[in-house]
Residue frames as a rotation matrix with the C-alpha (Angstrom) as fourth column:
MET 1
-0.271 0.938 -0.215 -16.64
0.123 0.255 0.959 -55.21
0.955 0.234 -0.185 8.48
SER 2
-0.320 0.035 -0.947 -16.13
0.913 0.278 -0.299 -55.02
0.252 -0.960 -0.121 12.14
GLY 3
-0.987 0.036 -0.159 -16.50
-0.005 -0.982 -0.187 -51.12
-0.163 -0.184 0.969 11.92
PHE 4
-0.628 0.770 -0.115 -19.88
-0.416 -0.207 0.885 -51.72
0.658 0.604 0.451 10.33
VAL 5
-0.005 0.472 -0.882 -21.01
0.541 0.743 0.395 -54.17
0.841 -0.475 -0.259 12.92
GLU 6
-0.640 -0.292 -0.711 -19.99
0.763 -0.354 -0.541 -51.81
-0.094 -0.889 0.449 15.72
ARG 7
-0.952 0.302 0.040 -21.83
-0.284 -0.927 0.245 -48.85
0.112 0.222 0.969 14.18
GLU 8
-0.219 0.916 -0.336 -25.02
-0.178 0.301 0.937 -50.97
0.959 0.266 0.097 13.89
LYS 9
-0.135 0.198 -0.971 -24.90
0.864 0.504 -0.018 -52.05
0.485 -0.841 -0.239 17.59
THR 10
-0.862 -0.265 -0.433 -24.44
0.461 -0.766 -0.449 -48.50
-0.212 -0.586 0.782 18.61
ARG 11
-0.796 0.604 0.044 -27.33
-0.385 -0.561 0.733 -47.48
0.467 0.567 0.679 16.41
GLU 12
-0.200 0.740 -0.643 -29.61
0.413 0.658 0.629 -50.01
0.888 -0.140 -0.437 18.15
ARG 13
-0.335 -0.110 -0.936 -29.00
0.940 0.033 -0.341 -48.36
0.068 -0.993 0.092 21.38
LYS 14
-0.854 0.013 -0.521 -29.80
0.035 -0.996 -0.084 -44.74
-0.520 -0.090 0.850 20.30
SER 15
0.420 0.900 -0.114 -33.00
0.177 -0.205 -0.963 -43.21
-0.890 0.384 -0.245 18.82
VAL 16
0.370 -0.138 0.919 -33.01
0.925 0.151 -0.349 -42.63
-0.090 0.979 0.184 15.20
ILE 17
0.877 0.018 0.480 -32.53
0.157 -0.955 -0.250 -38.89
0.454 0.295 -0.841 15.53
ALA 18
0.712 -0.680 0.177 -29.63
-0.457 -0.256 0.852 -39.19
-0.534 -0.687 -0.492 18.00
SER 19
0.248 -0.707 0.662 -27.93
0.539 0.669 0.512 -41.58
-0.805 0.230 0.547 15.80
MET 20
0.582 0.055 0.811 -28.30
0.763 -0.381 -0.522 -39.17
0.280 0.923 -0.264 12.74
ILE 21
0.943 -0.200 0.265 -26.99
-0.234 -0.967 0.100 -36.22
0.237 -0.156 -0.959 14.70
SER 22
0.580 -0.764 0.282 -23.98
-0.113 0.268 0.957 -38.22
-0.807 -0.587 0.069 15.93
GLU 23
0.271 -0.359 0.893 -23.14
0.838 0.545 -0.035 -39.20
-0.474 0.758 0.448 12.37
ILE 24
0.772 0.108 0.626 -23.32
0.460 -0.774 -0.435 -35.63
0.438 0.624 -0.647 11.20
THR 25
0.907 -0.374 0.192 -21.16
-0.410 -0.690 0.597 -34.32
-0.091 -0.620 -0.779 13.87
GLN 26
0.348 -0.772 0.532 -18.56
0.108 0.597 0.795 -37.03
-0.931 -0.219 0.291 13.35
GLU 27
0.324 -0.212 0.922 -18.39
0.924 0.281 -0.260 -36.48
-0.204 0.936 0.287 9.56
GLN 28
0.976 0.042 0.213 -17.89
0.094 -0.967 -0.235 -32.60
0.197 0.250 -0.948 9.77
PRO 29
0.100 -0.995 -0.011 -14.21
0.637 0.072 -0.767 -31.56
0.764 0.070 0.641 9.45
THR 30
0.241 -0.142 -0.960 -12.59
0.882 -0.380 0.278 -29.46
-0.405 -0.914 0.034 12.29
ALA 31
-0.814 -0.578 0.049 -11.48
0.528 -0.703 0.476 -26.84
-0.241 0.414 0.878 9.83
SER 32
-0.182 0.723 -0.667 -13.65
-0.033 -0.682 -0.731 -23.73
-0.983 -0.112 0.148 9.20
ARG 33
0.358 0.383 0.851 -15.51
0.858 0.224 -0.462 -23.10
-0.368 0.896 -0.248 6.01
GLY 34
0.954 0.212 -0.210 -14.64
0.123 -0.921 -0.370 -20.52
-0.272 0.327 -0.905 3.56
ARG 35
0.698 -0.706 0.121 -11.65
-0.047 -0.213 -0.976 -18.94
0.715 0.675 -0.182 2.48
PRO 36
0.249 -0.619 -0.745 -8.47
0.918 0.397 -0.022 -19.46
0.309 -0.678 0.667 4.49
LYS 37
0.922 0.096 -0.375 -7.45
0.252 -0.885 0.391 -16.54
-0.294 -0.455 -0.840 6.67
VAL 38
0.179 -0.830 0.528 -4.67
0.766 -0.219 -0.604 -14.33
0.617 0.512 0.597 5.18
GLU 39
0.027 -0.370 -0.929 -2.57
0.822 -0.520 0.231 -12.10
-0.568 -0.770 0.290 7.35
ARG 40
-0.366 -0.143 0.920 -3.42
0.733 -0.653 0.191 -8.63
0.573 0.744 0.344 5.87
GLU 41
-0.979 0.036 -0.202 -4.29
0.121 -0.695 -0.709 -5.24
-0.166 -0.718 0.676 7.25
VAL 42
-0.191 0.981 0.023 -7.94
0.972 0.192 -0.135 -4.65
-0.137 -0.003 -0.991 7.84
LYS 43
-0.491 0.083 0.867 -9.59
0.414 -0.854 0.317 -1.43
0.767 0.514 0.385 6.63
LYS 44
-0.751 0.212 -0.625 -10.63
0.550 -0.323 -0.770 1.05
-0.366 -0.922 0.126 9.09
ARG 45
0.123 0.861 0.494 -14.05
0.916 -0.290 0.276 2.77
0.381 0.418 -0.825 8.73
ILE 46
-0.656 -0.196 -0.729 -14.16
0.559 -0.775 -0.294 6.56
-0.507 -0.601 0.618 9.09
SER 47
0.444 0.858 0.258 -16.40
0.864 -0.334 -0.377 9.33
-0.237 0.391 -0.889 8.33
LEU 48
-0.719 -0.694 0.016 -15.51
0.640 -0.654 0.404 12.34
-0.270 0.301 0.915 6.29
ALA 49
0.468 0.752 -0.465 -17.21
0.415 -0.651 -0.635 15.73
-0.780 0.104 -0.617 5.82
VAL 50
-0.738 -0.561 0.375 -16.68
0.572 -0.227 0.788 17.02
-0.357 0.796 0.488 2.15
LEU 51
-0.504 0.523 -0.687 -18.34
-0.608 -0.780 -0.147 19.64
-0.613 0.344 0.711 0.13
PRO 52
0.410 0.799 0.440 -21.29
-0.062 0.506 -0.860 18.25
-0.910 0.325 0.257 -2.03
SER 53
0.830 -0.031 -0.556 -19.44
-0.544 -0.264 -0.797 19.25
-0.122 0.964 -0.236 -5.19
LEU 54
-0.255 -0.961 0.107 -16.26
-0.961 0.264 0.080 17.59
-0.105 -0.082 -0.991 -4.25
TYR 55
-0.342 0.164 0.925 -18.17
-0.212 0.946 -0.246 14.29
-0.916 -0.281 -0.288 -3.47
GLU 56
0.744 0.668 0.012 -19.93
-0.154 0.189 -0.970 14.46
-0.650 0.720 0.244 -6.87
ASP 57
0.452 -0.643 -0.619 -16.63
-0.854 -0.111 -0.508 14.95
0.258 0.758 -0.599 -8.77
ILE 58
-0.514 -0.695 0.503 -14.99
-0.793 0.608 0.030 12.07
-0.327 -0.383 -0.864 -6.64
LYS 59
0.116 0.701 0.703 -18.12
-0.076 0.712 -0.698 9.83
-0.990 0.028 0.136 -7.63
LYS 60
0.881 0.189 -0.434 -17.68
-0.425 -0.084 -0.901 10.66
-0.207 0.978 0.006 -11.30
ILE 61
-0.120 -0.973 -0.195 -13.85
-0.984 0.142 -0.104 9.68
0.130 0.180 -0.975 -11.13
ALA 62
-0.474 -0.111 0.874 -14.76
-0.538 0.822 -0.187 6.53
-0.697 -0.559 -0.449 -9.42
TYR 63
0.518 0.793 0.322 -17.29
-0.097 0.428 -0.899 5.64
-0.850 0.434 0.298 -12.08
VAL 64
0.728 -0.349 -0.590 -14.97
-0.654 -0.096 -0.750 6.29
0.205 0.932 -0.298 -15.05
GLU 65
-0.346 -0.937 -0.035 -12.13
-0.896 0.342 -0.285 4.35
0.279 -0.068 -0.958 -13.30
ARG 66
0.380 0.607 -0.699 -14.64
-0.360 0.792 0.493 1.50
0.852 0.064 0.519 -12.44
ARG 67
-0.735 -0.558 -0.385 -13.54
0.277 0.271 -0.922 1.81
0.619 -0.784 -0.045 -8.74
SER 68
0.416 0.770 -0.483 -15.48
0.839 -0.121 0.530 2.33
0.350 -0.626 -0.697 -5.61
ILE 69
0.726 -0.051 0.686 -15.40
-0.160 -0.982 0.097 5.90
0.669 -0.180 -0.721 -3.97
SER 70
0.921 -0.357 0.155 -13.53
-0.144 0.056 0.988 4.34
-0.361 -0.933 0.001 -1.07
GLU 71
0.448 -0.738 0.505 -10.77
0.842 0.538 0.039 3.02
-0.301 0.408 0.862 -3.46
VAL 72
0.369 -0.240 0.898 -10.38
0.529 -0.740 -0.415 6.46
0.764 0.628 -0.146 -5.00
ILE 73
0.752 -0.052 0.657 -10.11
-0.455 -0.762 0.461 8.27
0.476 -0.646 -0.597 -1.74
SER 74
0.808 -0.566 0.165 -7.69
0.214 0.542 0.813 5.55
-0.549 -0.621 0.559 -0.34
LYS 75
0.246 -0.736 0.631 -5.45
0.961 0.100 -0.258 6.07
0.127 0.670 0.732 -3.40
CYS 76
0.376 -0.203 0.904 -5.36
0.113 -0.958 -0.262 9.88
0.920 0.201 -0.337 -2.87
MET 77
0.898 -0.152 0.413 -4.64
-0.440 -0.297 0.847 9.59
-0.006 -0.943 -0.333 0.85
GLY 78
0.650 -0.701 0.292 -1.94
0.581 0.707 0.404 6.95
-0.490 -0.093 0.867 0.10
LYS 79
0.221 -0.578 0.786 -0.36
0.761 -0.402 -0.509 9.53
0.610 0.710 0.351 -2.38
TYR 80
0.701 0.078 0.708 -0.66
-0.257 -0.899 0.354 12.30
0.665 -0.431 -0.611 0.17
VAL 81
0.887 -0.362 0.288 1.12
-0.223 0.211 0.952 10.28
-0.405 -0.908 0.107 2.86
ALA 82
0.406 -0.801 0.440 3.92
0.902 0.428 -0.051 9.21
-0.148 0.418 0.896 0.35
ASP 83
0.417 -0.251 0.874 4.31
0.403 -0.811 -0.425 13.04
0.815 0.529 -0.237 -0.56
ASN 84
0.430 -0.146 0.891 4.69
-0.626 -0.760 0.178 13.91
0.651 -0.634 -0.418 3.06
GLU 85
0.604 -0.239 -0.761 6.90
0.384 0.923 0.015 11.09
0.699 -0.301 0.649 4.30
SER 86
-0.522 -0.844 0.127 9.31
0.347 -0.346 -0.872 13.53
0.779 -0.411 0.473 5.87
LYS 87
-0.230 0.533 0.815 6.56
-0.691 -0.679 0.249 14.92
0.686 -0.505 0.524 7.97
ILE 88
0.826 0.465 -0.318 5.68
-0.211 0.779 0.590 11.36
0.522 -0.420 0.742 9.29
LYS 89
0.148 -0.819 -0.555 9.39
0.724 0.472 -0.503 10.82
0.673 -0.327 0.663 10.26
GLU 90
-0.604 -0.276 0.748 9.43
-0.221 -0.843 -0.490 14.14
0.765 -0.462 0.449 11.93
TYR 91
0.322 0.839 0.439 6.30
-0.753 -0.054 0.656 13.20
0.574 -0.541 0.614 13.89
ASP 92
0.795 -0.087 -0.600 7.83
0.289 0.924 0.249 9.78
0.533 -0.372 0.760 14.90
LYS 93
-0.293 -0.956 0.004 11.09
0.469 -0.148 -0.871 11.60
0.833 -0.253 0.491 15.99
ILE 94
-0.383 0.321 0.866 9.06
-0.621 -0.783 0.015 14.13
0.683 -0.532 0.500 18.16
ASN 95
0.566 0.821 0.077 7.07
-0.613 0.357 0.705 11.44
0.551 -0.446 0.705 19.69
LYS 96
0.445 -0.573 -0.688 10.07
0.488 0.800 -0.351 9.27
0.751 -0.179 0.636 20.41
GLU 97
-0.616 -0.722 0.314 11.83
0.222 -0.541 -0.811 12.09
0.756 -0.430 0.494 22.13
ARG 98
-0.119 0.639 0.760 8.68
-0.775 -0.538 0.331 13.02
0.621 -0.549 0.559 24.14
LYS 99
0.795 0.429 -0.429 8.32
-0.179 0.841 0.510 9.41
0.579 -0.329 0.746 25.35
SER 100
0.116 -0.844 -0.523 11.89
0.649 0.463 -0.603 9.15
0.752 -0.270 0.602 26.29
GLY 101
-0.557 -0.274 0.784 11.73
-0.168 -0.887 -0.429 12.48
0.814 -0.371 0.448 28.08
TRP 102
0.346 0.789 0.508 8.85
-0.760 -0.082 0.645 11.25
0.551 -0.609 0.571 30.23
SER 103
0.720 -0.061 -0.691 10.44
0.232 0.960 0.157 8.00
0.654 -0.273 0.706 31.14
GLU 104
-0.189 -0.969 -0.156 13.43
0.531 0.033 -0.847 9.69
0.826 -0.243 0.508 32.73
GLU 105
-0.287 0.154 0.945 11.46
-0.641 -0.764 -0.071 11.81
0.712 -0.626 0.318 35.20
């Protein structure tokens, strides 16, 4: 009961609006709203120039698969990267050698 009495005494000292605002701010939790943050890779937006006929075909494939055009293209790019894994390793090796060669000078 003492908590109620203290709240009422505090209310008497404040205006009606000020007491309402202070109650609202005290009741709000400190956590943010919405879904919790998940550690995941964020997509990068890019622009591509493709032939109109190729775009139309990709759009048709996306429609049939019930996917977005972005998902279809991402899938294709992922397959291309997987097929060329040796080239990525070669690039990393060349880049590592180049960087180590610069640091020695």
